[in-house]
C-alpha positions as CSV (number, residue, x, y, z in Angstrom):
1,M,0.2,0.0,0.2
2,A,1.4,3.4,-1.2
3,K,2.3,5.6,1.9
4,K,-0.1,8.7,2.9
5,R,1.8,12.2,2.3
6,A,1.6,15.0,5.0
7,I,2.7,19.0,4.6
8,L,4.4,20.6,7.8
9,S,4.9,24.0,7.7
10,V,4.4,25.7,10.9
11,Y,5.6,29.1,12.3
12,D,4.4,27.9,15.6
13,K,6.6,24.8,16.3
14,T,5.3,23.5,19.2
15,G,5.0,19.9,19.4
16,I,5.6,19.6,15.9
17,T,8.8,16.7,16.1
18,E,6.7,14.6,18.2
19,F,3.8,14.8,15.9
20,A,5.9,14.4,13.1
21,K,7.0,11.0,14.4
22,R,3.9,9.8,15.1
23,L,2.9,10.2,11.9
24,V,5.8,8.9,10.3
25,A,4.6,5.9,12.9
26,L,1.3,6.0,11.1
27,G,3.1,5.3,7.8
28,F,3.1,8.9,6.4
29,E,5.7,10.4,4.4
30,L,6.6,13.8,5.4
31,V,7.0,16.9,2.9
32,S,7.9,20.1,4.9
33,T,9.5,23.6,4.2
34,G,11.9,26.2,5.5
35,G,12.4,26.2,8.9
36,T,10.0,23.0,10.1
37,Y,11.9,21.1,7.5
38,Q,15.3,22.2,9.4
39,V,13.7,20.8,12.7
40,L,12.8,17.8,11.5
41,T,15.4,17.2,9.7
42,E,17.8,17.8,12.9
43,A,15.7,15.4,14.8
44,G,17.0,12.6,12.6
45,L,13.8,12.5,11.0
46,E,13.2,11.8,6.9
47,V,11.7,14.8,5.3
48,T,11.5,15.6,1.5
49,Y,11.9,19.4,1.1
50,I,9.1,20.9,-0.6
51,S,11.1,21.8,-3.8
52,E,11.6,18.1,-4.4
53,V,8.1,18.0,-4.8
54,T,7.0,20.7,-7.1
55,G,10.4,20.4,-9.0
56,F,10.5,24.5,-8.9
57,P,13.2,25.9,-6.3
58,E,11.8,28.9,-3.8
59,I,11.8,32.1,-5.4
60,L,11.3,35.8,-4.2
61,D,13.0,35.1,-0.9
62,G,10.5,32.3,-0.1
63,R,7.3,34.0,-0.6
64,V,6.6,31.3,-3.5
65,K,7.1,27.9,-2.7
66,T,4.0,26.1,-1.6
67,L,1.8,27.9,-4.5
68,H,2.2,24.6,-7.0
69,P,-0.2,22.5,-8.7
70,M,1.7,19.3,-7.7
71,V,1.1,20.6,-4.0
72,H,-2.5,21.6,-4.7
73,G,-3.6,19.2,-6.7
74,G,-2.5,16.8,-4.4
75,I,-4.7,18.6,-1.6
76,L,-7.5,19.5,-3.8
77,A,-8.1,16.3,-5.8
78,K,-11.6,14.7,-4.3
79,R,-10.7,10.8,-3.7
80,E,-14.2,9.5,-4.8
81,V,-14.1,11.2,-8.0
82,P,-12.5,8.6,-10.4
83,A,-11.1,11.5,-13.2
84,H,-9.6,13.3,-10.2
85,M,-7.5,10.7,-9.4
86,T,-6.7,9.9,-13.3
87,E,-5.7,13.2,-13.7
88,L,-3.4,13.1,-10.7
89,E,-1.9,10.2,-11.7
90,R,-1.2,11.6,-15.0
91,E,0.3,14.3,-14.1
92,G,2.5,12.7,-11.4
93,I,1.2,14.0,-8.6
94,V,1.1,12.3,-5.0
95,P,-2.4,12.8,-3.2
96,I,-1.7,14.9,0.1
97,D,-3.4,13.2,3.1
98,L,-2.5,15.6,5.6
99,V,-2.1,19.5,6.2
100,A,-0.4,21.0,9.6
101,V,0.4,24.6,8.8
102,N,-0.1,27.6,11.2
103,L,0.8,31.0,9.9
104,Y,3.1,34.1,10.2
105,P,2.7,36.1,13.4
106,F,1.0,38.8,11.9
107,Q,-0.8,40.0,15.2
108,A,2.3,39.9,17.3
109,T,4.0,42.0,14.7
110,I,1.6,44.6,14.5
111,A,1.4,45.0,18.3
112,K,5.3,46.0,18.6
113,P,6.1,49.6,19.0
114,G,7.0,51.6,16.1
115,V,5.9,48.4,13.9
116,T,6.4,49.8,9.7
117,M,4.3,49.1,7.0
118,A,6.7,47.1,5.4
119,E,7.2,44.8,8.8
120,A,3.9,44.4,8.8
121,L,2.9,43.3,4.9
122,E,6.3,40.7,5.1
123,N,4.5,38.8,7.7
124,I,1.4,38.6,5.7
125,D,1.7,34.6,5.1
126,I,0.0,33.8,1.8
127,G,0.8,29.9,1.1
128,G,0.0,29.2,4.5
129,P,-3.7,30.2,3.9
130,T,-3.8,28.9,0.9
131,M,-2.9,25.7,1.8
132,I,-4.9,25.8,4.9
133,R,-8.1,26.6,2.9
134,A,-7.3,24.1,0.0
135,A,-7.3,21.3,2.7
136,A,-10.4,22.4,4.8
137,K,-12.4,22.8,1.5
138,N,-11.5,18.8,1.0
139,F,-11.7,18.0,4.4
140,P,-13.5,14.5,3.7
141,S,-10.2,13.3,2.0
142,V,-7.4,15.5,3.6
143,I,-6.7,16.3,7.1
144,V,-6.1,19.9,8.3
145,V,-4.6,20.7,11.1
146,V,-3.8,24.4,12.1
147,N,-3.9,24.2,16.3
148,P,-0.9,22.1,17.9
149,A,-3.3,21.3,20.5
150,K,-4.9,19.0,18.6
151,Y,-2.1,16.9,17.3
152,E,-2.5,13.9,20.0
153,M,-6.2,13.5,19.1
154,V,-5.0,13.4,15.2
155,C,-2.9,10.7,16.0
156,E,-4.9,8.7,19.0
157,Q,-8.0,8.4,16.4
158,M,-5.4,7.7,12.9
159,A,-4.3,4.9,15.3
160,N,-7.5,3.4,15.9
161,G,-9.0,3.6,12.6
162,G,-9.0,6.9,11.3
163,L,-10.5,10.1,12.1
164,D,-14.1,10.1,11.3
165,Y,-16.4,12.8,9.4
166,E,-17.5,14.8,12.7
167,A,-13.6,15.0,13.5
168,R,-12.4,16.4,9.8
169,L,-15.6,18.7,10.3
170,A,-14.4,20.2,13.2
171,L,-10.9,20.4,11.8
172,A,-12.1,22.1,8.8
173,R,-13.7,24.5,10.5
174,E,-11.0,25.4,12.7
175,A,-9.0,26.3,9.9
176,F,-11.1,28.6,8.1
177,L,-11.9,30.6,11.6
178,H,-7.8,30.4,11.9
179,T,-7.6,32.1,8.1
180,A,-10.5,34.5,8.8
181,R,-9.1,35.9,12.1
182,Y,-6.1,36.3,10.4
183,D,-7.4,38.1,7.8
184,A,-9.6,40.4,10.0
185,A,-6.5,41.6,11.9
186,I,-4.8,42.4,8.7
187,Q,-7.7,44.3,7.3
188,D,-8.1,45.8,10.9
189,F,-4.4,47.1,10.3
190,L,-4.9,48.6,6.9
191,A,-7.9,50.0,8.2
192,S,-6.2,52.0,11.1
193,K,-3.9,53.8,8.5
194,L,-6.7,54.8,6.4
195,G,-7.7,58.2,7.5
196,G,-11.8,58.7,7.8
197,Q,-12.2,54.9,8.6
198,E,-13.2,55.8,12.6
199,F,-16.5,53.6,11.3
200,P,-15.7,51.4,8.2
201,E,-18.9,50.0,6.0
202,E,-17.3,46.6,7.1
203,L,-17.1,45.6,10.5
204,L,-14.9,42.3,11.6
205,I,-14.2,41.6,15.1
206,S,-12.4,38.4,15.9
207,Y,-13.0,37.0,19.6
208,H,-11.7,33.9,21.4
209,K,-13.0,32.1,24.0
210,V,-11.6,32.3,27.2
211,M,-13.8,30.0,29.1
212,D,-16.9,28.2,29.3
213,L,-19.3,29.9,32.2
214,R,-21.4,27.9,34.7
215,Y,-24.4,29.7,33.0
216,G,-25.3,33.2,32.1
217,E,-27.1,36.2,34.0
218,N,-29.6,33.0,35.0
219,P,-28.9,29.2,35.3
220,H,-31.2,28.7,32.8
221,Q,-28.9,30.7,30.3
222,K,-25.6,28.9,28.9
223,A,-22.8,31.5,28.4
224,A,-19.0,32.1,27.7
225,Y,-16.5,34.6,27.8
226,Y,-14.6,35.3,24.9
227,Q,-11.5,37.9,24.7
228,E,-11.2,40.3,21.7
229,T,-8.6,38.8,19.5
230,G,-5.3,40.9,18.8
231,A,-6.9,43.8,21.6
232,Q,-4.6,46.5,22.8
233,R,-6.3,46.6,26.0
234,P,-6.6,42.9,27.0
235,G,-9.3,43.8,29.9
236,L,-10.2,41.4,32.7
237,A,-8.8,38.4,30.3
238,A,-5.7,39.9,31.7
239,A,-6.2,39.2,35.0
240,K,-4.3,37.0,37.3
241,Q,-6.7,35.0,39.8
242,L,-5.2,34.9,43.1
243,N,-8.1,33.3,45.1
244,G,-11.5,32.3,44.5
245,K,-13.9,30.1,43.0
246,E,-14.1,30.8,39.0
247,L,-16.0,33.9,37.7
248,S,-19.2,33.8,36.5
249,F,-21.1,36.0,34.0
250,N,-22.3,38.3,36.4
251,N,-18.7,38.7,37.7
252,I,-17.1,39.2,34.9
253,N,-20.1,42.2,33.9
254,D,-20.0,43.9,37.7
255,A,-16.0,43.6,37.7
256,N,-15.9,45.5,34.3
257,A,-18.2,48.2,35.4
258,A,-16.4,48.6,38.8
259,L,-13.3,48.7,37.0
260,Q,-14.4,51.3,34.7
261,A,-15.9,53.6,37.2
262,V,-12.6,53.1,39.3
263,V,-10.0,54.0,36.5
264,E,-11.8,57.5,36.3
265,F,-9.6,58.7,39.6
266,T,-6.0,59.3,39.9
267,E,-6.2,59.6,43.6
268,P,-6.5,56.6,45.8
269,A,-10.4,55.4,45.0
270,A,-12.9,52.6,45.9
271,V,-15.7,51.8,43.5
272,C,-18.5,49.3,45.1
273,V,-21.1,48.2,42.3
274,K,-23.6,45.8,42.5
275,H,-25.8,44.9,38.8
276,T,-23.7,46.9,37.3
277,T,-24.2,49.8,39.0
278,P,-22.0,51.9,41.6
279,C,-23.5,51.4,45.2
280,G,-20.9,53.4,47.0
281,V,-17.6,55.5,45.4
282,A,-15.1,57.2,47.6
283,I,-11.6,58.9,47.4
284,G,-9.1,59.3,50.5
285,K,-5.6,59.9,51.4
286,D,-5.0,56.4,51.0
287,I,-6.9,53.0,50.2
288,Y,-7.7,52.2,53.4
289,E,-10.0,55.4,53.7
290,A,-11.2,55.5,50.6
291,Y,-12.5,51.7,50.8
292,C,-14.2,52.8,54.4
293,R,-15.6,55.6,53.2
294,A,-16.8,53.5,50.0
295,Y,-18.4,50.8,52.3
296,E,-19.9,53.8,54.4
297,A,-21.7,54.9,51.3
298,D,-23.8,52.0,51.4
299,P,-23.1,49.4,54.1
300,V,-26.5,47.6,52.6
301,S,-25.9,47.2,49.1
302,I,-22.1,46.4,49.0
303,F,-23.3,42.9,51.0
304,G,-22.5,40.4,48.2
305,G,-20.7,42.8,45.8
306,I,-17.8,43.6,43.3
307,V,-15.3,46.3,45.1
308,A,-12.2,47.9,42.5
309,L,-9.7,49.5,44.2
310,N,-7.0,51.6,42.2
311,R,-3.9,50.8,44.7
312,E,-2.4,47.8,46.4
313,V,-4.3,46.4,48.8
314,D,-2.7,46.5,52.4
315,K,-2.7,44.1,55.2
316,R,-5.3,47.2,56.8
317,T,-7.7,47.4,54.0
318,A,-7.8,43.3,53.9
319,E,-8.8,43.1,57.5
320,K,-11.4,45.6,56.9
321,M,-12.6,44.0,53.8
322,Q,-12.9,40.6,55.3
323,E,-15.4,41.5,57.7
324,I,-18.1,41.7,55.2
325,F,-19.2,39.3,52.3
326,L,-18.2,39.9,48.7
327,E,-18.1,38.2,45.7
328,V,-14.9,39.7,43.9
329,I,-12.0,42.2,44.6
330,I,-10.0,43.8,41.8
331,A,-6.6,45.6,42.4
332,P,-3.3,46.4,40.8
333,K,-1.6,44.1,43.9
334,F,-2.1,42.3,47.2
335,S,0.3,42.9,49.5
336,Q,1.5,39.1,51.1
337,E,-0.1,39.8,54.0
338,A,-3.6,40.7,52.3
339,L,-3.7,37.8,50.2
340,A,-2.9,36.3,52.9
341,I,-5.8,37.4,55.1
342,L,-8.5,37.4,51.9
343,S,-7.4,34.1,50.7
344,S,-9.0,32.8,54.1
345,K,-12.0,33.0,52.3
346,K,-11.4,30.3,50.0
347,N,-14.9,31.8,47.8
348,L,-13.7,35.1,47.5
349,R,-12.5,35.9,44.0
350,L,-9.2,38.0,44.4
351,L,-8.2,39.5,41.1
352,E,-4.6,41.3,40.5
353,L,-4.9,43.4,37.3
354,D,-2.5,46.1,35.8
355,L,-5.3,49.1,35.7
356,S,-3.6,51.2,33.1
357,G,-5.2,51.3,29.8
358,Y,-8.5,49.9,31.1
359,K,-10.7,51.9,28.7
360,D,-12.6,50.5,24.8
361,H,-12.1,52.6,22.0
362,Y,-16.0,51.5,21.1
363,D,-19.3,50.7,22.9
364,F,-21.5,47.5,21.5
365,K,-24.9,46.7,22.2
366,K,-26.0,44.2,20.7
367,V,-29.8,44.6,19.3
368,V,-31.6,41.2,17.5
369,G,-30.0,40.9,14.2
370,G,-27.5,44.2,14.8
371,L,-25.3,45.5,16.4
372,L,-24.8,49.5,17.6
373,V,-21.2,51.0,17.6
374,Q,-20.2,54.2,19.5
375,E,-16.9,55.7,20.5
376,A,-16.6,55.3,24.3
377,D,-17.5,58.3,26.5
378,H,-14.4,58.6,27.9
379,L,-15.2,62.7,28.6
380,L,-14.3,64.1,31.8
381,L,-15.0,67.8,32.8
382,S,-11.6,69.4,34.6
383,P,-11.4,72.4,36.8
384,E,-9.7,73.6,33.6
385,Q,-12.4,73.1,31.1
386,A,-15.1,75.3,30.4
387,Y,-18.5,74.9,32.2
388,Q,-20.8,77.4,32.9
389,V,-22.6,79.0,36.4
390,V,-25.7,79.5,35.7
391,T,-27.0,80.7,39.3
392,E,-26.5,83.7,40.8
393,R,-24.0,82.1,43.8
394,M,-20.8,80.8,42.5
395,P,-20.0,77.2,43.8
396,S,-17.2,77.5,46.6
397,E,-14.0,75.3,46.1
398,A,-15.0,72.6,48.3
399,E,-18.1,72.3,46.3
400,L,-16.7,71.9,43.0
401,A,-14.4,69.5,43.9
402,D,-17.1,67.5,44.6
403,L,-19.4,68.3,41.8
404,L,-16.5,67.2,39.4
405,F,-16.2,64.3,41.6
406,G,-19.7,63.5,41.3
407,W,-20.2,63.8,37.8
408,K,-17.3,61.1,37.2
409,V,-18.8,58.7,39.0
410,V,-22.7,59.7,37.4
411,K,-21.1,58.6,34.2
412,H,-21.2,55.0,35.7
413,V,-24.4,55.1,37.0
414,K,-28.1,54.0,34.6
415,S,-30.0,57.1,33.1
416,N,-32.0,58.6,34.5
417,A,-28.7,59.2,36.5
418,I,-28.5,61.3,40.2
419,V,-25.6,61.1,42.7
420,V,-25.3,63.0,45.5
421,A,-22.0,63.0,47.1
422,K,-19.8,64.9,49.5
423,N,-16.1,65.5,50.5
424,G,-15.3,62.8,47.4
425,R,-17.7,60.2,48.7
426,T,-21.1,59.1,47.3
427,L,-23.9,59.7,50.2
428,G,-27.1,58.3,47.3
429,I,-27.3,56.8,43.8
430,G,-30.3,56.5,42.3
431,G,-30.5,55.2,38.1
432,G,-32.4,53.1,36.3
433,Q,-35.6,54.6,36.3
434,V,-37.9,56.2,33.2
435,N,-37.8,59.9,35.1
436,R,-35.8,62.0,36.6
437,I,-37.5,62.9,39.7
438,D,-37.6,59.4,41.2
439,P,-34.0,58.7,40.9
440,T,-33.5,62.0,43.1
441,R,-36.0,61.0,45.8
442,Y,-34.3,57.8,46.1
443,A,-30.5,59.1,46.0
444,L,-31.6,61.8,48.9
445,K,-33.3,59.4,50.9
446,M,-30.2,57.5,50.8
447,A,-28.4,60.3,51.8
448,G,-30.8,61.5,54.5
449,E,-29.6,64.4,56.9
450,Q,-26.0,63.8,55.3
451,A,-27.4,65.6,51.9
452,K,-27.7,69.2,54.1
453,G,-24.8,70.9,52.2
454,A,-24.0,68.1,49.8
455,V,-23.7,68.5,46.1
456,L,-26.1,66.5,43.3
457,A,-25.2,65.5,39.9
458,S,-26.8,64.4,37.2
459,D,-26.3,62.8,34.1
460,A,-28.8,64.6,31.7
461,F,-30.7,68.1,32.1
462,F,-33.6,68.9,33.9
463,P,-36.7,68.9,32.2
464,M,-39.0,70.4,35.0
465,P,-37.6,72.3,38.3
466,D,-38.9,69.3,40.4
467,V,-35.4,68.3,41.1
468,V,-34.2,71.4,42.3
469,Q,-37.5,71.6,44.7
470,A,-36.4,68.2,45.8
471,C,-32.8,69.1,46.1
472,A,-33.7,72.6,48.1
473,E,-35.8,70.4,50.6
474,A,-33.2,68.0,51.4
475,G,-30.1,70.9,51.9
476,I,-28.4,70.4,48.3
477,S,-26.0,73.5,48.2
478,A,-24.7,73.0,44.9
479,I,-26.0,71.3,41.4
480,I,-24.0,70.0,38.4
481,Q,-26.0,69.3,35.1
482,P,-26.1,69.3,31.4
483,G,-28.2,72.0,30.8
484,G,-30.1,72.6,27.4
485,S,-33.7,72.0,28.7
486,I,-36.4,74.5,27.0
487,R,-37.1,75.2,31.1
488,D,-33.4,75.6,32.1
489,A,-35.0,79.2,33.3
490,D,-37.7,77.3,35.3
491,S,-34.9,74.8,37.0
492,I,-32.2,78.3,37.4
493,A,-35.0,80.1,38.9
494,E,-35.5,77.7,42.0
495,A,-32.0,77.3,42.4
496,N,-31.4,81.0,43.2
497,K,-34.4,80.8,45.1
498,A,-32.6,78.2,47.6
499,G,-29.5,79.6,47.2
500,I,-28.0,77.0,45.6
501,A,-25.0,77.2,43.0
502,M,-25.6,75.3,39.6
503,I,-23.0,74.4,36.9
504,F,-24.1,73.8,33.5
505,T,-21.7,71.1,31.7
506,G,-23.1,71.4,28.1
507,V,-22.2,67.9,28.1
508,R,-24.5,64.6,29.0
509,H,-24.1,61.0,29.9
510,F,-26.3,58.8,29.1
511,K,-26.2,55.1,29.7
512,H,-28.9,53.0,28.3
């Protein structure tokens, strides 16, 4: 019986020598190229160089070596079609039964700082994807392997009678995914070099699975976590889990919300989140003070919540956090003492993550049959930026600091969003309602007596003066809101009557 033939041409050489040895033991003749050929021959394997198959030398610095009928005829011939096999025999083409190929590292190349267009283009594989696609197209006859993790399965099945149809189909699907992801990375890179391509006509986004999840938002929903392929901002997938059981769908979603809020602050800050909504946010002179103040903002809602910190967790902070039930704690670092204290709770998930650059360029919202894409909302207001004081009374320096603090927080609360704050700490947070007065009343109720002398932030304008009236009754001293309502004059008049300072930002922060 004639030997089967395999082409091995891989950039990622993980496991390739052992795979090749097992193929030889299974009766395969090996054909290879370039670096793969060198690795295999140095391992003592008998390998045919690709030029001996094609009868043509590699040309153009190796750009053309496998693009030849002697290769692609052997891959693409349908074994069940007699005319194809007769044609192969007439042309002296040997059938190829297995193709193991993976591609030049285009994604790794373009991730390098200062990469040039010439370097990027040189790392676009041509022959590799062509062989992969040819083999995948003919998967009933040709085994295609692009993932070194599949070498073991392929050898085991071949040793036990051969790969069945389902296994071949799965390998072909993985092969087309491999080349599709590769092409998506290339077009994305080229698009980034074009002006005016912020929202291209065709949007190709590739994600790879990080893990299957136990369930989704509810136990009856299946779920998985995917990471954007080649993402410059790796996000939560880059976090190092130091303790606790595996993350759930809701853990990841809530943790992301907490992180997006905490990275708004340069001073020590703590953000406590439940159901993707902040329930307590505070800054402090150190991380211990920030956490304590965030906890005190709403000691009821934080139970079973997620906490994100933007400084290392020290022993004192860990001891304080251990006092209550938390699901997840995320920080850039945990001291050894803190880790020992918090790890005593075996289910408490501790995530260590570099928070620098934890921001997406785009925001996506899935709708049935489509996708909404917008720039992520990174706009902030600083004391140096333009804002308009629209009342007779100017805010004091302390009030202005709290107004800017509240403005950072309200960005991360579901619309209609209201935040009451004082001295760099939230006192009450309301949001997610279909009008503005109900979340205002809720936030003021949460603040209670502490609302006297506090400030209030609103993510959007006041369509009625009722919010200002509620603020006056509660003792709020200053308000920050976008302005822009046709009834702004009514709200300004109410604020002047109550001696409340009010700032218009000219910018809203809807979060739906």
